VEXDREN-2710 file (C-alpha; in Angstrom, 1 decimal):
% VEXDREN-2710
k/r/px/py/pz
1/UNK/4.4/8.6/8.3
2/UNK/6.3/9.2/5.0
3/UNK/4.8/7.4/2.0
4/UNK/7.6/7.2/-0.6
5/UNK/6.8/6.0/-4.1
6/UNK/9.9/4.7/-5.8
7/UNK/10.9/3.6/-9.3
8/UNK/14.4/3.0/-10.8
9/UNK/15.9/2.9/-14.2
10/UNK/18.9/0.7/-14.9
11/UNK/21.4/-0.1/-17.7
12/UNK/23.6/-3.1/-18.3
13/UNK/27.3/-3.2/-18.9
14/UNK/28.1/-3.7/-22.6
15/UNK/28.3/-7.4/-23.4
16/UNK/31.9/-7.0/-24.8
17/UNK/33.1/-5.6/-21.4
18/UNK/32.1/-8.8/-19.5
19/UNK/34.7/-11.4/-18.7
20/UNK/34.9/-14.2/-21.3
21/UNK/34.0/-16.8/-18.6
22/UNK/30.9/-14.7/-17.6
23/UNK/29.7/-14.5/-21.1
24/UNK/30.0/-18.2/-21.6
25/UNK/28.2/-18.9/-18.3
26/UNK/25.3/-16.6/-19.2
27/UNK/24.5/-18.1/-22.6
28/UNK/25.5/-21.8/-21.9
29/UNK/22.7/-24.1/-23.0
30/UNK/20.6/-21.4/-24.6
31/UNK/19.2/-21.3/-28.1
32/UNK/20.4/-18.6/-30.4
33/UNK/17.3/-16.5/-29.7
34/UNK/17.6/-16.9/-26.0
35/UNK/21.3/-16.1/-26.0
36/UNK/20.6/-12.9/-27.9
37/UNK/18.0/-11.9/-25.4
38/UNK/20.4/-12.7/-22.5
39/UNK/23.0/-10.4/-24.1
40/UNK/20.6/-7.5/-24.1
41/UNK/19.2/-8.1/-20.6
42/UNK/22.1/-6.7/-18.6
43/UNK/20.0/-3.9/-17.2
44/UNK/17.7/-6.4/-15.5
45/UNK/20.4/-7.8/-13.2
46/UNK/22.3/-6.0/-10.5
47/UNK/25.2/-8.4/-11.3
48/UNK/25.5/-7.1/-14.8
49/UNK/24.1/-3.6/-14.6
50/UNK/23.7/-0.5/-12.4
51/UNK/21.2/2.1/-11.2
52/UNK/21.2/5.2/-13.3
53/UNK/18.0/6.9/-12.0
54/UNK/16.0/6.7/-8.8
55/UNK/12.6/8.6/-8.8
56/UNK/10.9/9.4/-5.5
57/UNK/7.6/11.1/-4.7
58/UNK/6.5/11.8/-1.1
59/UNK/2.7/11.3/-1.3
60/UNK/2.1/13.3/1.9
61/UNK/3.4/16.6/0.5
62/UNK/3.7/15.9/-3.3
63/UNK/7.4/16.7/-3.5
64/UNK/9.4/14.7/-5.9
65/UNK/13.1/14.0/-6.5
66/UNK/15.0/12.4/-9.4
67/UNK/18.5/11.1/-8.5
68/UNK/20.5/10.3/-11.6
69/UNK/23.9/9.2/-12.6
70/UNK/26.0/11.3/-15.0
71/UNK/29.1/9.4/-16.3
72/UNK/32.3/11.3/-15.5
73/UNK/30.7/13.6/-13.0
74/UNK/32.3/13.3/-9.5
75/UNK/30.5/15.9/-7.5
76/UNK/26.9/15.9/-6.3
77/UNK/24.8/18.6/-8.0
78/UNK/21.3/19.6/-6.9
79/UNK/18.9/21.6/-8.9
80/UNK/15.3/22.6/-8.2
81/UNK/12.5/23.0/-10.7
82/UNK/9.1/23.8/-9.1
83/UNK/8.1/20.9/-6.9
84/UNK/10.8/18.7/-8.4
85/UNK/14.4/18.3/-7.3
86/UNK/17.1/16.9/-9.5
87/UNK/20.3/15.4/-7.9
88/UNK/23.0/14.1/-10.1
89/UNK/26.3/12.4/-9.4
90/UNK/27.9/8.9/-9.4
91/UNK/25.9/5.8/-8.8
92/UNK/27.4/5.6/-5.2
93/UNK/26.4/9.2/-4.5
94/UNK/22.8/8.9/-5.6
95/UNK/22.4/5.7/-3.6
96/UNK/23.8/7.4/-0.5
97/UNK/21.4/10.3/-1.0
98/UNK/18.5/7.9/-1.6
99/UNK/18.8/6.2/1.8
100/UNK/18.7/9.6/3.5
101/UNK/15.0/9.9/2.6
102/UNK/13.9/7.1/4.8
103/UNK/12.5/7.3/8.4
104/UNK/12.1/4.2/10.5
105/UNK/8.4/3.8/9.6
106/UNK/8.4/5.1/6.0
107/UNK/6.4/3.2/3.6
108/UNK/8.2/2.0/0.4
109/UNK/5.7/1.9/-2.4
110/UNK/6.5/0.4/-5.8
111/UNK/5.2/-1.4/-8.8
112/UNK/7.0/-4.8/-8.9
113/UNK/9.5/-3.5/-6.3
114/UNK/9.6/-6.7/-4.3
115/UNK/11.1/-8.6/-7.3
116/UNK/13.0/-5.8/-9.0
117/UNK/13.5/-2.3/-7.5
118/UNK/14.1/-3.4/-3.9
119/UNK/16.7/-6.2/-4.5
120/UNK/18.4/-4.1/-7.2
121/UNK/18.8/-1.1/-4.9
122/UNK/20.1/-3.2/-2.0
123/UNK/22.6/-5.2/-4.0
124/UNK/23.9/-2.1/-5.9
125/UNK/24.2/-0.3/-2.5
126/UNK/26.3/-3.2/-1.1
127/UNK/28.5/-3.3/-4.2
128/UNK/29.2/0.4/-3.8
129/UNK/29.9/0.0/-0.1
130/UNK/26.7/1.9/0.9
131/UNK/24.9/0.4/3.9
132/UNK/21.1/0.1/3.2
133/UNK/19.0/1.8/5.9
134/UNK/16.4/-1.0/5.8
135/UNK/15.3/-4.1/4.0
136/UNK/13.3/-3.2/0.9
137/UNK/12.0/-6.7/0.3
138/UNK/11.1/-8.1/3.8
139/UNK/8.0/-10.1/4.6
140/UNK/6.1/-10.9/1.4
141/UNK/2.5/-11.0/2.5
142/UNK/2.2/-7.5/3.8
143/UNK/1.8/-3.9/2.5
144/UNK/3.7/-2.1/5.2
145/UNK/6.5/-1.1/5.3
146/UNK/7.0/-2.5/1.8
147/UNK/4.0/-2.0/-0.5
148/UNK/4.2/-3.6/-3.9
149/UNK/1.2/-2.4/-5.9
150/UNK/1.7/-5.2/-8.5
151/UNK/1.5/-7.8/-5.7
152/UNK/-1.7/-6.3/-4.5
153/UNK/-3.3/-6.5/-8.0
154/UNK/-2.1/-10.1/-8.4
155/UNK/-3.1/-11.1/-4.8
156/UNK/0.5/-12.1/-4.1
157/UNK/0.7/-14.3/-7.2
158/UNK/-2.4/-16.4/-6.5
159/UNK/-4.1/-15.3/-9.8
160/UNK/-3.4/-17.1/-13.1
161/UNK/-0.4/-15.2/-14.6
162/UNK/-1.4/-15.8/-18.2
163/UNK/-5.1/-14.7/-17.7
164/UNK/-4.1/-11.8/-15.3
165/UNK/-1.1/-10.6/-17.4
166/UNK/-0.7/-6.8/-16.9
167/UNK/2.0/-4.1/-16.5
168/UNK/1.9/-0.6/-15.0
169/UNK/0.6/0.9/-18.2
170/UNK/-2.4/-1.5/-18.4
171/UNK/-3.2/-1.2/-14.7
172/UNK/-3.2/2.6/-15.0
173/UNK/-5.6/2.6/-18.0
174/UNK/-7.9/0.2/-16.1
175/UNK/-8.1/2.6/-13.1
176/UNK/-8.3/5.8/-15.0
177/UNK/-4.8/7.0/-14.2
178/UNK/-2.8/8.9/-16.9
179/UNK/-0.2/6.5/-18.2
180/UNK/3.5/7.4/-18.1
181/UNK/4.1/5.8/-21.5
182/UNK/3.8/7.5/-24.9
183/UNK/4.7/6.6/-28.4
184/UNK/8.4/5.8/-28.7
185/UNK/9.1/6.2/-25.0
186/UNK/9.2/3.3/-22.6
187/UNK/11.6/1.3/-20.4
188/UNK/13.3/-0.1/-23.5
189/UNK/14.4/3.4/-24.5
190/UNK/16.5/4.0/-21.4
191/UNK/19.7/2.2/-22.4
192/UNK/19.7/4.0/-25.8
193/UNK/19.1/7.4/-24.2
194/UNK/21.8/6.7/-21.6
195/UNK/24.4/5.9/-24.3
196/UNK/23.3/9.1/-26.1
197/UNK/23.8/11.2/-22.9
198/UNK/20.1/12.0/-22.4
199/UNK/20.4/11.6/-18.6
200/UNK/18.0/14.3/-17.6
201/UNK/15.3/13.0/-19.9
202/UNK/15.6/9.6/-18.3
203/UNK/15.1/11.3/-14.9
204/UNK/11.9/13.0/-16.2
205/UNK/10.7/9.7/-17.6
206/UNK/11.3/7.9/-14.3
207/UNK/9.4/10.6/-12.4
208/UNK/6.4/10.1/-14.7
209/UNK/6.5/6.4/-13.8
210/UNK/6.6/7.3/-10.1
211/UNK/3.7/9.7/-10.6
212/UNK/1.6/7.0/-12.3
213/UNK/2.5/4.5/-9.5
214/UNK/1.5/7.0/-6.8
215/UNK/-1.9/7.7/-8.4
216/UNK/-2.5/4.0/-8.9
217/UNK/-1.6/3.4/-5.2
218/UNK/-4.1/6.0/-4.1
219/UNK/-6.8/4.3/-6.1
220/UNK/-6.3/0.9/-4.5
221/UNK/-5.3/1.9/-1.0
222/UNK/-8.9/2.3/0.3
223/UNK/-10.3/-0.5/-1.8
224/UNK/-7.8/-3.4/-1.8
225/UNK/-4.9/-2.6/0.6
226/UNK/-7.1/-1.8/3.6
227/UNK/-7.8/-5.6/4.0
228/UNK/-4.1/-6.2/4.8
229/UNK/-3.4/-6.4/8.6
230/UNK/0.0/-4.7/8.5
231/UNK/-1.3/-1.9/6.2
232/UNK/-4.3/-1.2/8.5
233/UNK/-2.2/-1.1/11.7
234/UNK/0.3/1.3/10.1
235/UNK/-2.5/3.6/9.0
236/UNK/-4.0/3.5/12.5
237/UNK/-0.6/4.4/14.0
238/UNK/-0.3/7.3/11.7
239/UNK/-3.8/8.7/12.6
240/UNK/-3.0/8.5/16.3
241/UNK/0.2/10.4/15.8
242/UNK/-1.5/13.7/15.0
243/UNK/-4.9/14.7/16.3
244/UNK/-7.4/15.5/13.6
245/UNK/-8.8/19.0/13.1
246/UNK/-12.2/18.2/14.7
247/UNK/-10.5/17.0/17.9
248/UNK/-8.4/20.2/18.1
249/UNK/-11.4/22.4/17.4
250/UNK/-13.3/20.8/20.3
251/UNK/-10.3/21.3/22.5
252/UNK/-9.8/25.0/21.7
253/UNK/-13.4/26.3/21.5
254/UNK/-14.9/26.7/25.0
255/UNK/-18.5/25.5/25.3
256/UNK/-21.1/27.5/27.3
257/UNK/-20.5/25.1/30.2
258/UNK/-16.7/25.3/30.3
259/UNK/-14.5/28.2/31.3
260/UNK/-11.7/29.8/29.3
261/UNK/-9.1/28.2/31.7
262/UNK/-10.6/24.7/31.2
263/UNK/-10.2/25.2/27.5
264/UNK/-6.5/26.2/27.9
265/UNK/-5.9/23.1/30.0
266/UNK/-7.5/20.8/27.4
267/UNK/-5.6/22.5/24.6
268/UNK/-2.3/22.0/26.5
269/UNK/-3.0/18.3/26.9
270/UNK/-3.8/17.9/23.2
271/UNK/-0.7/19.7/22.1
272/UNK/1.5/17.8/24.4
273/UNK/0.2/14.5/23.0
274/UNK/0.9/15.7/19.5
275/UNK/4.4/16.9/20.2
276/UNK/5.3/13.6/22.0
277/UNK/4.1/11.7/19.0
278/UNK/6.3/13.8/16.7
279/UNK/9.3/13.2/19.0
280/UNK/8.7/9.4/18.5
281/UNK/9.3/9.6/14.8
282/UNK/6.8/11.9/13.1
283/UNK/7.5/12.8/9.5
284/UNK/8.1/16.3/8.1
285/UNK/4.5/16.4/6.9
286/UNK/3.3/15.7/10.5
287/UNK/5.3/18.7/11.6
288/UNK/3.7/20.9/9.0
289/UNK/0.2/19.8/10.2
290/UNK/1.1/20.4/13.8
291/UNK/2.4/23.9/13.0
292/UNK/-0.9/24.7/11.4
293/UNK/-2.8/23.4/14.4
294/UNK/-0.6/25.5/16.7
295/UNK/-1.4/28.6/14.7
296/UNK/-5.1/27.8/14.8
297/UNK/-5.0/27.2/18.5
298/UNK/-3.3/30.6/19.2
299/UNK/-5.8/32.4/17.1
300/UNK/-8.8/30.7/18.9
301/UNK/-7.3/31.3/22.3
302/UNK/-6.8/35.0/21.5
303/UNK/-10.5/35.3/20.4
304/UNK/-11.7/33.4/23.4
305/UNK/-9.7/35.5/25.8
306/UNK/-11.2/38.7/24.3
307/UNK/-14.7/37.2/24.7
308/UNK/-14.0/36.5/28.3
309/UNK/-13.0/40.1/29.0
310/UNK/-16.1/41.5/27.3
311/UNK/-18.5/39.6/29.4
312/UNK/-19.9/41.9/32.2
313/UNK/-19.2/40.7/35.7
314/UNK/-22.0/38.8/37.4
315/UNK/-23.6/37.4/34.2
END
């Protein structure tokens, strides 16, 4: 099962570019201070802004990707830098690429993704004529396939919002996770950087947010998320999909009371189950694990076969 941690960066359309009727609608009835805040909040709405960066980390193998928009660029460009991949293009192109990452049972992990990242990605996809591969909001009171870490820490909003006020930075510090924020760099810098053409720097900043969210998720997965029914059932399905190393070891090492051929038969059954599970939707990481198991099995069978031949007849 893929476990994809996601974060997005967005910017708003300049206030002056909005239709006069829209501007009037957005500030009608507001105080001067509230009106000014509304003018600057375009990046918080998919109706007034757009996605400029999507950061993704696959927890299972540690690979990460930043998809980011470059104004005026019309072709999709891919670059690799160590475990990171950078993909740049138009908003439509990066959204199309983003949806390719999802399998049917992939887990979508975010911080505040149910209220922000999920709806924003789906609406901007629709605006660009890109069909979302799945619902990124879905049923609220579950942590699979959509897992909002902020919802977990607020117990789906049941805690007092004023007393339990926190953001990603504060939550990371509490759980001993290195924060993605530093002096002079936070989400409020994104729009300024975007206007200045610092698109790659926004991509790196977004990946740091994703990294922090991934580490925070791994802190609370075995302590808080495990109490959620949907989460537990998904984890159980993932464990059944690929036999663990101990099961394979037992299957491929003949005991003193079993013959070499019995071992081969048991190994064949175990491998068949694993391969059938992969055909039913196993992730790339599952395939890597299975390949390692196959190599281990071949090595053990070779050694076992040699041992059989060396045993003198009649013993």
